N, C-alpha and C positions, 0 to 999 in steps of 0.2 A: 490495389483496392479490390480488384476482382477476386483475388485469393481471400481477402477479408470477407467479401460478400458471401462466398461459398464455403468459408472455413475449410479451405482446401490446401493441399501442398502446392508450392510454387511451380513445380514441374508440371503437375496436372493442369494448372491454370494456364501456363504458357502453351501447352498443347491444345487446350480447349479454345483459346482466343487466337491461336496462330502467331504468337509472339516469339521472342527469343527464349532460350532455355532458362530454367531457374538458375543454373550456374552462371549464365551470362548476366542475369539480373543482379545477382549478388556480387558479381565481379566489380560492380561499381563501388563496393565497400572495401576493396583491397587495400586502399590507402587510409581507411578510417581507423579510428581507435575509440576507446571508451570516452575520452575527453571530447573528441570532435562530435560524437553522437549526442553526448550530454549537452554540449554547447548549443547545438542546433535545436534541440528540444526546448531549451530555456529561451532561446531567441524567439521561437514561435509562441511559446507560452507568454512571454512578455508582451507580444502583440495582441493576444486575445484576452489577457487577464483583466484589462479595464472593463470588458463586458461582464466578466464574473463579478467584479466589484459592484456592478449595478445590481446584481442579484443579492448581494450581502446587505445592502442598505445600511451600512455602518454597524451591522451586527457583529458580535464578537465571534472569532473563529477559533475552533479547536484544530490541532494538528494530530492526525492519527497515523501511527506507524503499523506496517504489516509486512509479513514475509510471504511471498507467493511462490508456488512451485509450478514449474513447467515440465510436464512429463517428458522423459527421454526413453527411446526404444533402441537399444543397442548395447555395445560393450561399455561398461562404466570405467572410464580412465581419465587421467588428467586432473587439474585442480578445480575445474568448473562444473563437473558433473558429480552430484551428490548421490549417495547410496540409497537415500529414502525413496520409497515407491508410493507416490501420492494417489495413483489410480491403478486399478487392476491391469496387469499385462505389461506395464512399463518396467524398466530395469533400473531407472534412476531418475534424476530430475536436475534441471537448472533452477537456481533460486534467485529471487530479486527482492530487495528491500525497497518498499514504497512508502512515500509520505503523501497524505491527502489532506486538503483543507475541508473542514466540515462545519457547516452552519445550517441548522435545522435540516431541511430536506436537500439542501444544495451541497454537492460534494465535487471537488475537483482534484485531480492528481497533479501534485506539484513537482514530483520527481521520482526517480527510481534508479537504483544502483545494483549491479550484479554482485552476487555473493559467491566468492570462491570458498573452497573447503578450507577451514581454519581462518577465515577472514576475521578481522577485528571489527565486530559488529558495533561496538560502542563508537569507534571513530567514524564509521559510515553513517550512523545515526546523527552524529554531530555535524557531519558534512552536509547531509540533507537538510538538517535544521537550519544551518547557516544560509543555505541557498533559499530555503522557503521564506526566511525572514526578509528577503529582498522584495517579497510580495505582500506578506501579512505580518501583523504583530499578534502572535498567538495568545489567546487567553489561557490555554492549558495544553499540555501534551498528553495524549492518551495511548496506552499500550495494553496489549493482552498479556496473558500469563506466560507467553513465550519470551517475554522481555524482562522477567524478574531477575535482574542482574545487579548486584551490589555496586560494581564499578560504574554502571550506567547511572545509578542513583547519585553516586558521588559526583560524577561529571555534570549531571543536571543541576545539582545543588550549587556547584561552583559557577555554573552559567546563570544562576539566579532565574531559572524558569520554573513555572508551575507544572506539576506533573501528577498523573494518577495512573498507577499500574495495577492491574489485576494480579494478585500474588497467588502463587501455588499454595494449596492447603497442606503445608508440610506438617510433620508430627507435632511440633510445638504449637502450631496454629490450630490444629484440630483439637488439642487439649483445651485451649482457651475457648473455642466455640462450644465444646461440650458442657462447659460450666456456665455458659450464658443462658439467659431466658429468651423465649421467643420474642422477637421484635426489639431486643436490646442492641444498643450501639456501644462499642467499647474502643477506647484508644489505648494503644500499647506503644511505648517508646522502647526500642531495643538498640543497643550498641552492637553492631555486627562487624565481623572481620572478613576481609578478602585478600587474596594475593594477586600481585601483578608484577611481572618481570623480576621474580625472586624477591620481591619486597612485600611486606605485610602492611595493611592499612585498616583503619577503623572508620566506621561511619555510623552516625546516629540516624535511625530510620523510624518514622512515625507510621504505624499501621492502624487502619480503621477496620474493626470487625463489625459485621452486621449479621445478626442471627435470624434465620427464618423470615426473611423480609418479603412481603407481598407488595409489589408496586401498585397493583389493582386488586380490588376486593375479591374478584373471582379468579385471580391469577395464581400461578404456582409459587410457593415459597422457596426462596434460595438463601444460602449462606454466602456472604461476600467477605473477601479479605482484600483490602487495597493498601498499597504503599503510596503515600501521598504527602505533599507539603502544603496542602490546602485544608481549610476548615469550612465545613458546610453546616447550615442551621439544622438540617434534618436528614435522615437516611436517604430519602428519595432524591435529594440533591446530588449525593454521591452516585447513586445508581443512574440518575438521569444524565449526569456528566459522562459516565462511562457508556451509556446507551448511544451516545452520539457516534461512537465508532462501530456500532453494530452493523450499520449499512455498508461498512467498508468491505466485508465479506461479500455483500451483494454486488459491489462493483466488479469484483473479480469473477463472480459467477456470470455476470453479464459479459465481461470481456472474453470468457470462454467461448461465447457465441460468435466472436469475430476473430479468433486466433488464426494467424497464418501458420499452417503446418509446415514443418521442415524436419528432415532427418539429420541436419548438419550438427557437427560437434563444435563448430566455430563459435566461440563465445561472443565475438563481435557481431556476427549476424544475428545471433539469438538476442543480444541486447538491443540491436536496431529494431527487430520485430516487436520486442516488448515495448519500447518507447513509441514506436509508430502506433501501436494499438492503444496505448495510453492517450496519445494525442487525438486519435479518432474519438475515443470516449469523451474527452474534454469538449471537443467541438459539438458532439451530440448533446451533452448536458446543457451547454449554453444555448443551442438551438431550441431545445425543448422548452426552456423558460422564456426566452426572448421572442421566439416565433410561434411554434406550435408543438404540442406533445406528439411524439412519434417514436416507434420502437427503434432500438439501435440498429437492428437488421434493416428496417425500411430506410433509415437514415443513410446507411452505407449504400444501399441499392440506389437511392436518389443521387448520391455523390458519383457513383459509377456511371449512371446515366448521363450526368452532366459532363463527365470526362469524355465519355464516348462521343457525345454530341459535339463537344469542342474539337475532338480529333477529326471527326468526319467533316466538319465545316472548316477545318483548318483555321479556326479562330483562336488567337492567343487568349489565355485567361486574363481576367481583369486584375 
């Protein structure tokens, strides 16, 4: 928690507080694996989720998916370090697929999985969805344009879940938008083809095009292309549905302020740190609504103070 408070490397934290080395701290994870870390996260989430349900007040919940990058500085090698460079100076990154429950201003991270190079993204999405369904009955699944995958659409249709994906404006879509009038909404049904394991498949996709739409009178006009199996009464309903996931990027910008820094290439340690920070975020969100609003940084500082006091008084936690 001290490393979280100072957004510092574990070794620096251990030196500052006079504790064991970072290597000793992480040695506790030598017998851990992805499944054990994931199981521990869901056990804790299960214990605090009833508090989050109080925030929902029976409102419908959307599930938003996102891929986050954790910068890596060093030699890019192995299956877990990707070549993408999300920030200046880094040489690669670790990637995590995350699912969050979204209801109005309330957002809670329900799970995260590490992404290896060449991972089957669709299978991982379905795994997270199945786990999330133990907590919520989603109204809709929301994806950004990084998930415009025909196989994903096919699997979601087979699962009979509602979805809305922001689709890339490919050449065929751009031609349709050019012919539309400002403010016009158009539905296009296309039969698309994709390949999987040397087999070819067809899927019927419903696209919704919205031309030069302003959500607010003084707002900027945007063109939208969604792949969806829902029907809305008005353009702003499509846009408003998708806007629910806009705050997801904010979650990860906030999490950047409490990231535990490490130089390790060990994917197990990286996954543990990712899940630990997600858990701290969830506790903070619940505290803000049920107790008092406080910045994430100050929340972490408060927790660290409680832990230090408990250690000094040799008082076991409640």
